[in-house]
C-alpha positions as CSV (number, residue, x, y, z in Angstrom):
1,M,-15.1,-4.8,16.6
2,L,-15.9,-1.5,14.9
3,L,-13.2,0.8,13.4
4,Q,-10.4,-1.8,13.3
5,T,-7.2,0.1,12.5
6,T,-4.5,-0.8,10.0
7,I,-1.7,0.9,8.1
8,A,-1.1,1.2,4.3
9,G,1.9,-1.0,4.5
10,S,5.4,0.3,5.2
11,L,7.1,1.6,8.3
12,P,10.5,3.1,8.8
13,K,13.4,0.7,8.8
14,P,15.9,0.6,11.8
15,A,19.1,2.7,11.2
16,W,21.2,-0.4,11.3
17,L,19.3,-1.9,8.3
18,A,19.0,1.1,6.0
19,E,19.6,4.8,6.1
20,P,16.8,6.5,8.0
21,K,14.3,8.9,6.3
22,K,15.5,7.9,2.9
23,L,13.1,6.3,0.4
24,W,14.4,3.2,-1.3
25,A,17.7,3.4,0.7
26,P,20.2,0.6,0.0
27,W,20.8,-2.1,2.6
28,L,23.5,-1.6,5.2
29,L,24.0,-5.4,5.8
30,E,24.9,-8.2,3.5
31,G,24.4,-12.0,3.2
32,A,23.2,-13.9,6.2
33,L,23.4,-10.8,8.4
34,L,21.0,-9.0,6.0
35,E,18.5,-11.8,6.2
36,E,18.8,-11.9,10.0
37,G,18.4,-8.1,10.1
38,K,15.3,-8.2,8.0
39,R,13.7,-10.7,10.4
40,D,14.7,-8.6,13.4
41,A,13.2,-5.5,11.7
42,M,10.0,-7.3,11.1
43,R,9.8,-8.2,14.8
44,L,10.3,-4.5,15.7
45,A,7.7,-3.3,13.2
46,L,5.2,-5.8,14.6
47,A,6.0,-4.9,18.2
48,D,5.5,-1.2,17.4
49,Q,2.1,-1.8,15.8
50,E,1.0,-4.0,18.7
51,A,2.2,-1.6,21.4
52,A,0.4,1.2,19.6
53,G,-2.8,-0.8,19.4
54,I,-3.1,-1.4,15.7
55,D,-5.6,-4.1,15.0
56,I,-4.7,-5.5,11.6
57,V,-0.9,-5.5,11.4
58,T,1.7,-5.7,8.5
59,D,5.3,-6.7,8.1
60,G,6.1,-3.0,7.7
61,E,7.6,-3.9,4.4
62,Q,10.9,-4.4,6.2
63,T,12.3,-6.9,3.7
64,R,11.8,-4.6,0.7
65,G,14.0,-1.9,-0.8
66,H,11.2,-0.7,-3.0
67,F,7.5,-1.4,-2.9
68,V,7.4,-2.4,-6.6
69,T,10.9,-3.4,-7.8
70,T,11.6,-5.8,-4.9
71,F,8.9,-8.0,-6.3
72,I,10.0,-7.6,-9.9
73,E,13.6,-8.6,-9.0
74,S,12.4,-12.2,-8.6
75,L,10.9,-12.4,-12.0
76,R,12.2,-13.8,-15.2
77,G,12.3,-11.7,-18.4
78,V,13.4,-8.4,-16.6
79,D,16.9,-6.9,-17.1
80,F,18.1,-5.0,-14.0
81,Q,21.6,-4.4,-15.4
82,N,20.8,-2.2,-18.4
83,K,18.2,0.2,-17.1
84,R,16.3,2.9,-19.0
85,T,15.1,6.3,-17.8
86,V,11.3,6.7,-17.8
87,R,8.7,9.1,-16.4
88,I,7.1,7.6,-13.4
89,R,3.4,8.5,-13.1
90,N,4.0,11.7,-15.1
91,R,5.8,13.2,-12.1
92,Y,9.5,12.3,-12.0
93,D,12.2,10.5,-14.0
94,A,13.8,7.3,-12.7
95,D,16.1,4.6,-14.0
96,V,14.1,1.4,-14.2
97,P,14.6,-2.2,-15.2
98,V,13.7,-3.4,-18.7
99,V,11.3,-6.1,-19.8
100,V,13.3,-8.1,-22.4
101,G,11.3,-11.3,-22.7
102,P,8.3,-13.2,-21.4
103,V,7.9,-12.4,-17.7
104,G,7.5,-15.3,-15.2
105,R,7.7,-16.1,-11.5
106,G,10.4,-18.6,-10.5
107,K,9.7,-18.8,-6.8
108,P,7.6,-17.2,-4.1
109,V,8.7,-13.7,-3.1
110,F,7.0,-12.8,0.2
111,V,5.6,-16.1,1.3
112,E,8.3,-16.7,4.0
113,D,7.6,-13.2,5.3
114,V,4.0,-14.1,5.9
115,R,4.8,-17.4,7.5
116,F,7.3,-15.6,9.8
117,L,4.8,-12.9,10.7
118,R,2.0,-15.4,11.2
119,G,4.2,-17.2,13.8
120,Q,4.8,-13.9,15.7
121,T,1.3,-12.6,16.3
122,K,-2.3,-13.7,16.8
123,R,-3.6,-10.5,15.2
124,P,-5.0,-10.4,11.6
125,I,-2.1,-9.7,9.2
126,K,-2.1,-7.9,5.9
127,L,0.5,-8.2,3.2
128,S,0.9,-5.7,0.3
129,L,1.8,-6.5,-3.3
130,P,2.3,-4.0,-6.2
131,G,-0.7,-3.8,-8.4
132,P,-0.4,-4.7,-12.1
133,M,-0.8,-1.2,-13.5
134,T,1.7,0.3,-11.1
135,M,4.2,-2.5,-12.0
136,V,3.8,-1.6,-15.7
137,D,4.4,2.1,-14.8
138,T,7.7,1.2,-13.0
139,L,9.4,-0.5,-16.0
140,Y,10.5,0.0,-19.5
141,D,8.8,-2.6,-21.7
142,N,10.9,-3.6,-24.6
143,H,9.1,-6.9,-25.2
144,Y,5.3,-6.8,-25.1
145,K,5.1,-3.2,-26.4
146,S,1.6,-3.0,-24.7
147,R,0.9,-1.8,-21.2
148,E,-2.3,-3.8,-21.2
149,K,-0.7,-7.1,-22.3
150,L,2.1,-6.7,-19.7
151,A,-0.3,-5.8,-17.0
152,R,-2.3,-9.0,-17.6
153,E,0.9,-11.0,-17.5
154,F,1.8,-9.4,-14.2
155,A,-1.8,-10.0,-12.9
156,A,-1.4,-13.8,-13.5
157,I,2.0,-13.7,-11.7
158,L,0.6,-11.7,-8.8
159,N,-2.3,-14.2,-8.5
160,Q,0.1,-17.1,-8.1
161,E,1.9,-15.2,-5.3
162,A,-1.3,-14.0,-3.6
163,R,-2.8,-17.6,-3.4
164,E,0.4,-18.8,-1.7
165,L,0.3,-15.8,0.7
166,E,-3.2,-16.7,1.6
167,R,-2.2,-20.3,2.3
168,A,0.7,-19.0,4.4
169,G,-1.7,-17.1,6.7
170,A,-2.4,-13.7,5.2
171,D,-5.8,-12.4,6.3
172,V,-5.8,-9.4,3.9
173,I,-3.9,-9.1,0.6
174,Q,-3.6,-5.5,-0.6
175,F,-2.6,-4.4,-4.1
176,D,-0.9,-1.0,-4.2
177,E,-2.1,1.0,-7.3
178,P,-1.1,4.6,-7.0
179,A,-1.2,4.6,-10.8
180,F,-5.0,4.5,-10.6
181,N,-4.9,8.2,-9.7
182,V,-3.1,9.1,-12.9
183,Y,-4.2,6.9,-15.8
184,M,-8.0,7.1,-15.5
185,D,-8.8,5.9,-19.0
186,E,-6.6,2.9,-18.6
187,V,-8.2,2.1,-15.3
188,A,-11.6,1.9,-17.0
189,A,-10.3,0.1,-20.1
190,W,-8.3,-2.7,-18.4
191,G,-6.9,-1.7,-15.0
192,I,-9.9,-2.9,-13.0
193,E,-9.9,-6.2,-14.9
194,A,-6.2,-6.7,-14.3
195,L,-6.6,-6.0,-10.6
196,E,-9.5,-8.5,-10.3
197,A,-7.4,-11.1,-12.2
198,A,-4.6,-10.6,-9.6
199,A,-7.1,-11.2,-6.8
200,A,-9.0,-14.1,-8.5
201,G,-10.0,-17.0,-6.4
202,L,-8.8,-15.5,-3.1
203,K,-11.0,-16.3,0.0
204,C,-9.2,-13.8,2.3
205,K,-10.0,-10.1,2.2
206,T,-8.7,-8.3,-0.8
207,A,-7.8,-4.6,-0.9
208,V,-6.5,-2.0,-3.3
209,H,-4.5,1.0,-2.0
210,I,-4.9,4.2,-4.1
211,C,-3.2,7.4,-2.8
212,Y,-1.5,10.5,-3.9
213,G,1.9,9.1,-3.0
214,Y,4.7,9.2,-0.4
215,G,5.6,12.5,1.1
216,I,8.4,13.2,-1.4
217,K,8.9,16.4,-3.2
218,A,7.8,15.1,-6.6
219,N,4.4,14.1,-5.1
220,I,4.0,17.2,-3.0
221,D,4.7,19.4,-6.1
222,W,2.2,17.4,-8.1
223,K,-0.5,17.8,-5.5
224,K,0.0,21.6,-5.8
225,T,-1.2,21.4,-9.4
226,L,-4.5,19.6,-8.6
227,G,-6.5,22.6,-7.6
228,S,-8.7,23.2,-4.6
229,E,-10.4,19.8,-4.9
230,W,-8.7,16.4,-5.7
231,R,-11.3,14.5,-7.6
232,Q,-9.3,11.7,-9.2
233,Y,-11.2,9.2,-7.0
234,E,-14.4,10.3,-8.6
235,S,-13.7,8.3,-11.8
236,T,-12.2,5.2,-10.2
237,F,-14.5,4.7,-7.1
238,P,-17.7,3.8,-9.1
239,L,-15.7,1.2,-11.0
240,L,-14.2,-0.3,-7.8
241,A,-17.7,-0.3,-6.2
242,R,-18.8,-2.7,-9.0
243,S,-15.6,-4.8,-8.7
244,R,-14.9,-8.0,-6.7
245,I,-12.3,-6.2,-4.5
246,D,-13.4,-6.1,-0.9
247,Q,-11.6,-3.0,0.4
248,V,-10.4,0.3,-0.9
249,S,-7.6,2.2,0.9
250,L,-7.3,5.9,0.3
251,E,-5.9,9.3,1.3
252,C,-8.0,11.7,3.4
253,A,-5.9,13.3,6.1
254,N,-4.7,16.8,5.3
255,S,-5.8,16.4,1.7
256,R,-8.2,18.1,-0.6
257,V,-10.2,15.0,-1.3
258,P,-14.0,15.8,-1.1
259,L,-15.2,13.3,1.5
260,E,-18.5,12.9,-0.2
261,L,-16.7,10.9,-2.9
262,L,-16.5,8.1,-0.3
263,A,-20.2,7.5,-0.9
264,L,-19.3,6.2,-4.3
265,L,-17.8,3.1,-2.6
266,K,-21.1,1.9,-1.2
267,G,-20.8,-1.7,-0.2
268,K,-17.0,-1.8,0.2
269,D,-14.9,-1.6,3.3
270,V,-13.2,1.8,3.2
271,L,-9.7,2.2,4.7
272,V,-9.8,5.9,5.4
273,G,-6.4,7.6,5.6
274,A,-6.5,9.5,8.9
275,I,-2.7,10.0,9.2
276,D,-0.7,12.4,6.9
277,V,2.5,10.7,5.9
278,A,3.9,13.8,4.2
279,S,4.3,15.6,7.6
280,E,6.6,15.0,10.5
281,T,3.9,16.5,12.8
282,V,2.3,13.8,14.9
283,E,-1.5,14.0,14.8
284,T,-3.5,14.2,18.0
285,P,-6.1,11.5,18.8
286,D,-8.7,14.2,18.5
287,Q,-7.6,15.1,14.9
288,V,-7.7,11.4,13.9
289,A,-11.2,11.1,15.5
290,A,-12.4,14.2,13.6
291,T,-11.3,12.6,10.3
292,I,-13.1,9.4,11.2
293,R,-16.3,11.2,12.2
294,S,-16.2,13.1,8.9
295,A,-15.8,9.9,6.9
296,M,-18.7,8.3,8.8
297,K,-21.1,10.8,7.2
298,F,-20.5,8.8,4.0
299,V,-19.4,5.3,5.2
300,P,-21.1,3.3,7.9
301,P,-18.8,2.6,10.9
302,E,-19.0,-1.2,10.3
303,K,-17.5,-0.6,6.9
304,L,-14.8,1.8,8.0
305,H,-11.2,1.1,8.9
306,P,-9.0,4.0,10.1
307,C,-5.7,3.8,8.3
308,T,-2.6,5.8,7.2
309,N,-2.7,7.8,3.9
310,C,0.2,5.9,2.5
311,G,3.4,4.1,3.7
312,M,5.5,5.7,6.5
313,V,8.9,4.4,5.4
314,P,10.4,8.0,4.8
315,L,9.5,9.1,8.3
316,G,11.6,8.9,11.5
317,R,10.8,5.9,13.7
318,D,9.7,8.0,16.6
319,V,7.4,10.0,14.4
320,A,5.9,6.9,12.9
321,L,5.3,5.3,16.3
322,G,3.6,8.5,17.5
323,K,1.3,8.5,14.5
324,L,0.5,4.8,15.1
325,K,-0.5,5.6,18.6
326,A,-2.6,8.6,17.6
327,L,-4.4,6.4,14.9
328,A,-5.3,3.7,17.5
329,Q,-6.3,6.2,20.2
330,G,-8.4,8.3,17.8
331,A,-10.2,5.2,16.6
332,A,-10.8,4.1,20.2
333,Q,-12.2,7.5,21.0
334,V,-14.9,7.2,18.2
335,R,-15.5,3.6,19.1
336,R,-16.4,4.6,22.6
337,E,-18.8,7.3,21.3
338,L,-20.5,4.6,19.2
339,G,-20.8,2.3,22.3
340,G,-18.6,-0.3,20.8
């Protein structure tokens, strides 16, 4: 089927699980109740996607407090007790864990989530992991003293996890790399290689998500400094086009990204962000359809997947559900125009 829809990853959590509209909100449950609550939240996230008509579904990242650190919490060699303050992606300061020794993965992190999701739906499922460069940018490294060395260690750990996710039933494994829009020289020097190492040997579809961030003030303020055209993708897309990654997920809706840059991804599946996650306004199906049509000037429809710009966890659940429906209906509208 043409124009299969999907989302970047996250959806809002129920109010009984975490405080609504708050990014990285702490859990409101503990122990066995928390684990039960996470499973219930996954069921709700899946039901919302299926009811809206989303074709390739996710777990909504309902079991994660943070899209990067939840994975890091399971690793050896990282101290979460004595945090350091660092500048995240040159935009805002945050207290982050510290790498104090060789990093390693003791046990699977999201494998049980995929097994659970696989048992709940017949639709293709996608699971997101933090990318190596973005992991490096969310830590203070007091051991390797090299962003590249640490990224390559993380890539090996991510590859272990990704292979197990594939065996558990994941149809698409996506690596989230918002850092690719900031550190262009490092992307060229070692970022693509680290990303490919994280995805090495996978037979399922592999994706990388590169956006301009959640709709939080730090990201919105940064976007205001980028001028009339956002051309960060111009340097990374040619590199990704030559990579072994199958799909590239990016931000288009209500942005200043010149859509002709999509032509630089020739041969790749392109997950075109047709939903603005920085706005509480629910798009109309016509608006979504217009974004898809604009993207099809540069990406053939058989290579295009309508998607969200980024995760929707900071939004209200009713807003997110409305946006899911608009995404599916807008894609269906263009699909009918194409006769498919």
